[in-house]
C-alpha positions as CSV (number, residue, x, y, z in Angstrom):
1,M,-12.8,23.2,8.7
2,P,-11.3,20.4,7.2
3,K,-7.9,20.9,5.4
4,L,-6.8,19.2,2.3
5,N,-3.1,17.8,1.4
6,R,-1.1,20.4,-0.2
7,K,-0.7,17.9,-3.7
8,V,-4.4,17.0,-3.9
9,H,-5.5,20.8,-3.7
10,T,-3.0,21.9,-6.3
11,A,-3.9,18.9,-8.0
12,I,-7.8,19.6,-7.7
13,H,-7.1,23.6,-9.0
14,L,-5.0,22.2,-12.2
15,L,-7.9,20.1,-12.7
16,G,-10.3,23.3,-12.5
17,V,-7.3,25.2,-14.8
18,A,-8.1,22.3,-17.7
19,L,-11.9,22.5,-17.6
20,A,-11.4,26.2,-18.0
21,L,-9.1,25.8,-21.1
22,F,-11.9,23.5,-22.5
23,G,-14.6,26.0,-22.3
24,I,-12.6,28.3,-23.7
25,T,-12.0,26.4,-26.5
26,G,-16.0,26.0,-27.0
27,L,-16.6,29.6,-26.3
28,P,-13.7,31.7,-26.6
29,T,-15.6,35.3,-26.3
30,A,-17.1,34.0,-23.2
31,V,-15.6,35.8,-20.0
32,A,-16.8,33.5,-17.6
33,P,-14.1,30.5,-18.8
34,W,-11.5,33.0,-18.6
35,V,-12.3,34.3,-15.4
36,C,-12.2,30.7,-14.0
37,L,-8.8,29.8,-15.7
38,A,-7.7,32.9,-13.5
39,S,-9.4,31.8,-10.6
40,H,-7.7,28.7,-10.6
41,G,-4.5,29.5,-12.1
42,A,-3.6,32.0,-9.1
43,G,-4.9,29.0,-6.7
44,A,-2.6,26.4,-8.0
45,L,0.6,29.2,-8.5
46,T,-0.1,31.0,-5.4
47,H,-0.5,28.1,-3.3
48,S,2.7,26.8,-4.0
49,L,4.4,29.9,-3.3
50,E,3.2,29.3,0.6
51,S,5.0,26.7,0.8
52,T,7.9,27.9,0.9
53,P,8.7,28.7,4.9
54,G,9.5,31.9,6.1
55,R,7.7,33.6,3.0
56,D,5.4,36.7,3.6
57,T,2.2,35.2,1.7
58,E,-0.9,36.9,3.5
59,F,-1.5,39.0,0.3
60,L,-2.1,36.3,-1.5
61,G,-5.2,35.0,-0.2
62,I,-6.6,38.0,-0.2
63,V,-6.1,38.1,-4.1
64,R,-7.2,34.6,-4.5
65,I,-10.3,35.1,-2.5
66,S,-11.2,38.5,-4.7
67,L,-10.4,36.8,-7.7
68,A,-12.9,33.8,-7.1
69,I,-15.8,36.1,-6.0
70,V,-15.3,38.0,-9.2
71,A,-15.1,34.5,-11.4
72,C,-18.2,33.8,-9.3
73,L,-20.5,37.1,-9.9
74,V,-18.9,36.8,-13.8
75,S,-20.4,33.5,-14.5
76,A,-23.8,34.0,-12.8
77,G,-23.9,37.3,-14.7
78,Q,-22.9,35.2,-18.2
79,H,-25.6,32.8,-17.3
80,W,-28.5,34.3,-15.8
81,V,-28.3,37.6,-17.2
82,T,-27.1,37.1,-20.8
83,G,-27.3,33.1,-21.2
84,V,-24.0,32.9,-22.9
85,T,-22.7,30.4,-20.7
86,G,-24.5,27.5,-18.5
87,P,-24.0,27.3,-14.8
88,E,-21.3,24.7,-15.0
89,Y,-19.2,28.1,-15.0
90,L,-20.9,29.0,-11.7
91,G,-19.7,25.8,-9.9
92,L,-16.2,25.9,-11.4
93,A,-15.7,29.4,-9.8
94,A,-17.2,28.5,-6.6
95,L,-15.2,25.5,-6.1
96,S,-12.5,27.7,-6.5
97,L,-14.4,29.7,-3.4
98,L,-14.9,26.6,-1.4
99,L,-11.1,25.7,-2.2
100,E,-9.9,28.2,-0.6
101,G,-11.5,27.7,2.9
102,L,-9.9,24.4,2.5
103,R,-6.6,25.4,1.4
104,P,-3.7,23.7,3.4
105,W,-1.9,26.2,6.0
106,P,1.0,28.1,4.6
107,S,3.3,26.4,7.4
108,Q,2.0,22.8,6.1
109,S,5.4,21.0,4.2
110,A,4.4,20.0,0.6
């Protein structure tokens, strides 16, 4: 599977953070934009921590994947079950999960 450059990867996560923040301003009581914010925020923050050589970061991948899966489930539920949000939040959450598969290896430098 192809791997993204660390700076591009982080930039996409930060774009996801910005989109989630924009969604929060429009729907502050909906949970989907908040979990998308958490998922992309954790992705941007913890991937930068992985770039430090010698740092034990195995657990961070588990946290990111778990949070992205929860974001997908919450976004799908809010769209299909309650109808509060649109499918764009499911796409935003799925992007976080996709980025986890395209993440740069921890040994790659910034």
